[in-house]
N, C-alpha and C positions, 0 to 999 in steps of 0.2 A: 480046054477050050469050052466044053459044055458047062463046066463049073463056073467059068467066068461069065457066061451068058445068063445062067440062073442067078448069079450073084447080083447082076444089074437089074433084075426084075424087082419092082417095089413090093415090099411086104406089107401086110395088114398090120396096123399098129396094135400093140397089145394093151390090155386094160391097165396093166401096172404102170405103163408109161404116162397115163393120164392121171394117176393117183399118187404121184410122187410128192414128197414133202415140200419141195421147193417150187413146184409148178413150172419147171424149166425144161421138161421133156427128157431128163436124164433117166438112167436105169435106177431101179429100186434097190439093187444089190442084195435082194433077198431079205431085207429087214422089214418085218411085219409088225403092226401094232393092233391092239384090239380096238373095237369101235369107239369106245369113249375116249381113249387116249388119242386115236386118230382125229377125232373131232377137235380136241384141244390143240392138237398139232396143226390142224388146218387154220384155226383161228390165230395161232401164233405165226404161221407162215405169211399171213396177210400183212403183218407189220414188218416182215423181214424180206420182202421181195428184192430189196436192193442188194442183198447178199448173193454172191455168185457161188458160194461154196456149199455143197450139200451137207458137209459135216457140221457147219455152223447151224443150219436149220435143224438138224437132228438134235444138237446139243440144246438149242433153245426149246425144242419140243419136250425134251426130257426134263428141263427145269420147270416148264409149265406143269407137267404131269406131277412132279414132286410137290410143287406148291399146291396143286389140287388135292392130292391125298393128305398133305399136311393140314390144309384147311378142313378137310372132312374129318380128320382125327380130332381136331380141336373142337369141332361142333359136337362130336359124339362123346367127348369126355364129360364126366359128371361135373356139374357146376359146383363151385366151392360153396359150402354151407348146406348142401342137400345130401340126403342119405343115399349112399351108393347101393342100388338094389341088386345089381348083378355082380359087380366086382367084389372080390373077397376082401374083407376088412380084417387083416391079420396084424398081430403085434409085431413090432420091430425088435431087433436085438437090444439088450440092455447096454447102457453106457459102459458098464464094467466088462462087457464081453468084447469090446472093440479096442483097438489101439488108439492112443491119443491123437494120432494124425487123422483118424476117421470120425472122431467125436463131433467135429464141426458139421460135417455132412449129415451125420446121423441126427443131430439136433434139428437141422432144417427139415429132414424127412419126417421126424416126429411132429414138428409144428404143422406140416402139411397134412399129416394123418389126423390131427386134432381139428382140422378145419371142417370136418364132416359133423353136422349137427343132427342129433337124433330127436325123435319125437317122444317126450316123456308123458304125454297125455294117455298113452297106452302102456301101462307098466310091464306088460308081458311081451312087448315087442323089442326085438334086437337086444336081448339081454346080454349075450356074449359080446357083441360089438360095443355096447355101453361100458361093460367092465374093462374091455381092452382100452378104450379111450380114457377111462378114469385112471387106470394104472399108468398110461402114457403121460397124462397130465401131471400126475404126481412125480414122475421121473423128470419132467421138464422143470417143475418147481425146484427140485433138489439140484438140478444142473445149474439153474440160474443163481441159486443161493451159494453154490460152491465154486463157480467159475472164477478164475484168477487172471483173466485177460480182457481187454476192452472189447465191447460188442462193436462189430463193424456195421456198415450201413445195410448190407444184405440181411444180416441176422436181425437187426432192428426192424427192417421192413417186414420180414416174415413173422416176427413176434407180434407186431401191431396188427398184421393182417389176421393172424389166428385169434387174437383178442377181439378184434372188431367182428369177426365172423360169429363168434360165440355169444358176445355180450349185447351187441347192438341189434335190437329187435323191437317189434311193435308190442308194447305192453298191453295186456288184456284190459278191457273196459272195466273200470273200478266203480264201486258203490260208494262214491264220495258223499253223496247227499245224506244217506242215512247215518253214516259214521260221523261226519263233521258236524252235523246238527246237534249231536249230543254234547259237544264241547268238552270231551274228556278222552282219556286214553281208551282205545278199542279193547273190548273184552277178548279173552283167549279164543273163544269160539268164533269171533269175527275176524281174527287174524288170518290174512291170506298168505299162503306159502307158495313159493315158486316151485312147480313140479320138477323143473330141470336143475334144481339147486345142487344135487350131487356133482354135477359137472361145473356149474356156474361158480360155485364156491372156490374150486381149485383154479379156475381161470382168473378169478379176482385175486386170489393169492399169488398167482403167477405174475399178474400185472403189478401188484404191490411190490413183490420182490424185484421186479425189473426196474421200476421207478426208483426204488430205494437203494438199488445196487450201486456201489462205488465205481463199478466198471461201466456204468452208463454215462456216456458223454452227452450232456444236455444240448450242446451246440449241434451235434449230429441228430440227436433224437427229436429235436423240435421240428424236423422235416416230416416226421411221421406222427408224433404226438402234437398235432397242429390244432388250429382253431376248430376245424371240423370235428376232429377227434374229441376235443374238450366239450363241444356243444352236444354231441351225441352221448357223452358221458353224463352231462348235466340232465339230459332228457330222462335218464334212467332213475333219477332221484324221485320220480313220481311212482316208482314201484311200491306196491303195498307190502312187500316183504321187508320187514325190519332188518333182517340179516343182510340183505342186499344193500340197503341204504347205509348201514354201518360201514360196510366195505367201501362204498362209494365215497363216504365222508372222509375216511382215512386216506384213500388214494388221491382224491382231489386236493386235499391239504398238502400231500407230498408233491404233487405236480405244481401247485402254487409256490411251494418253497424252492423247488429246483429250477423251474423254468421262469426266470424273472421276466423274460420277454412276453410271457402270457398273462402276467398279473393284471394289467389294466383290462384286458379282454375278459378274463374270468370274472372280475368285479362287475363289469358291464353286463355280462351274460346273466349273472345272478340278479342284478337289478331288473333286467327284463322279465325274469321269471316272477319276481315280486310284483312288478307292475301288472302283469297279466293276472296273477292271483288276486290282487287287491281290487282291480277295476273291471275285471271281466268274468272270471270263473269262480273265484273263492274255492277252488278245488285243487289241492295238491298235497301229496303225501309226504314230501320231503322238506317242507319249510323249516321245521325244527333242526334238521341236519345242516341245511344251508346256513342257518343263523349261527349254529355252533361253529362252523368254519369261519364265518365272518367275525365272530367274537374273538377268535385267535388273531385274525387279520387286523382288526381294529386295535387290538392290544399292541401290535407292532407298528402302528402308524407313527411317523416322525412328527415332531413339533417344530413350528406351528402347523396345524392341520391345513391341508390344501382345501381350496374352495370346493373341489370335486367331492371330497369326503363330507363336507358340511351339507352339500346338496343331497348326497345320498341319505344322510340322516333325516333331512326335512321331507324328502320326496318319496322315500322307500320305507325306512324303518318306522317312522312315526305313523304313517298311514296303515301299517300292519296291525295297529290296534283296532282298526275298523271291522274286519271280518268277524262273524259270529263264532267261528271256531278258534279264536285267539288262544283259548286255554290249551290247545294242543302244542303251542310253541311259545307261550308267554314267558316261561322261565329263561329260554335262550334270548328272546327279544329283550327282556328286561336287562339281561347282562350286557348286551350290545349297547343299549341306551346309556347305561351307567358308565360304560367304558368311555363313551364320547364326553360325558360330563366331567369325568375325572381327567380326561386329556385337556379339556378346555372348559372352564367353569362358566364362560360367557354363553355356552350353549344351554345352560339350565333354563333360561327364559324360553327358548325355542321348544325345549322338551316339555316343560310344564304347560305351556299354551297348547301344544299338540295333544297332550293328554286330556286337557279340558275340552278340546274340540271334539274328541271321540269318546267323551265320558258317557258311560251307559246310563240310561234313564230308568229302565224297568228291570234290568238284569242285575240282581244283587250279587250273584256269584262273580260276575265280571267286574262289578264295582269293587269288590274286595281285592281282586288282582290289581286294579288300577291304584288303589290306596297303598298296597304293598310296594308297588313300583315307585309311587310318589315318595314313600319313606326313603328308599334307596337314593333317589335323586336329591332329596333334601339333605341327606347326610353328606353328599359330595359337593353341595353348592355353598355359596357365600352370600353375605347380606346384601352386597351391592347388586348382585345379579338377581337375588330373590325379590328385591323391592319392585322390580319392573312388572312382576306378575302377581304381586301379593293381593291386590284387590279382587281380581277374578277368581283367584284360588280360594280366598276366604268365603266368597259367595258360594262356591261349590261345596266347601266343607260345611257351610251352614245348611245346605240342602241335605247333606249326608246325616246331619243330626236328626232329621225328620224320618230317617229310614226305619223300617220295621224289622230289618235284618240285624240280628244281634252281632254278627261278625263285623258288619259295617260300623256299628256303634263302638265296638271294642277297639277298632283302629284309631278312633278319634283322639284319645288321650295321648297316645304315642306321637301322633302327627303334631298335635298341639305343642308338646314339649320340644319336638324337633324344631318347630318354627321359633319357639322362644329361644332355643339354643342358637339358631342362626342369627337372631337379632341381639344376642347376648343379654336376654331378659330373664334368664333362668335364675338369677340372683334374687329376683323379686318374688319368687314362688318357693 
């Protein structure tokens, strides 16, 4: 009886009944959370008041906590492309030491390991880690060269990510003014070498093997070697390291050959580089390499030539005779010009008039180059096309006879006999 009376007396509410996860006055059941988790749990309970089950609220709170710690771990993880300061950078097992079923996963792990970029400006820094990465890159090159199954999308995505992380960077400011003004090849002492080349060379080799591999499906790879990738690759042609430009030349040529869908875009992008070089900066280290690629491309143009290609000749190639540093790339430029005339002799008039437009007045060395190119054009032309420009051409040749430069004067007899040969007048001499 006494127990029943005391049972009817109202009790003071406990603190735990006010701090429950659902806010519905139920018991806590002894489940306690730390302060940060409890705060997240409260914010989650505001959006779940309509639920009457305490277990639902607890499950939602746990999901929020898991998401919170997941986000925190993502933020604290080292950014791709930066040197890991605290985490250990250790070599992974060799491909020979794992079964075939594990090689695919190991390949991706090695790609991720090589996404860490080291600073080569300080040669004494991270020596062990740099060597580990170099050996890993060499293993990746061997793996790509020997693989006998098609690369899937995940692998190609990771491969292009690793390449982009290592190669695509801001190039150091170059001393174009002093070098290009000399209009000649740079001396050995002026050659700029990339300090990170011990790693970059292997990454370039890896990219070349990947693009050239018969196991690479161009239809899938075009999603990752896309327009953005090609543009950033073209930006690297301004590198002052000749070794890097040689690799870029070979790789871009392979990409042009394999990815037919990218061909118009690549030509347009190269045009834009030429336009900026001619009309704005007159500063670029890779014009000769780009022209060398174009020489091969022009050689493969189908006949009759498209109007697009003729405009490229008139608006980009011929104006490349204008910059003072034309000597750095004139051999490749002359080859491209001659290819156009051999493809379509009607373009000889356009080429000759373009040469006359940019003919040097006081630079005898440049004049010798123009005369040499004129010889090649005349060898490929015919009388009907030559007659259109014969008068302005003879006027310029007459001025050359007044030159004090012996090499200019020595060019005249050969050009004269070429002109006679074009008009079938050689029998009179």
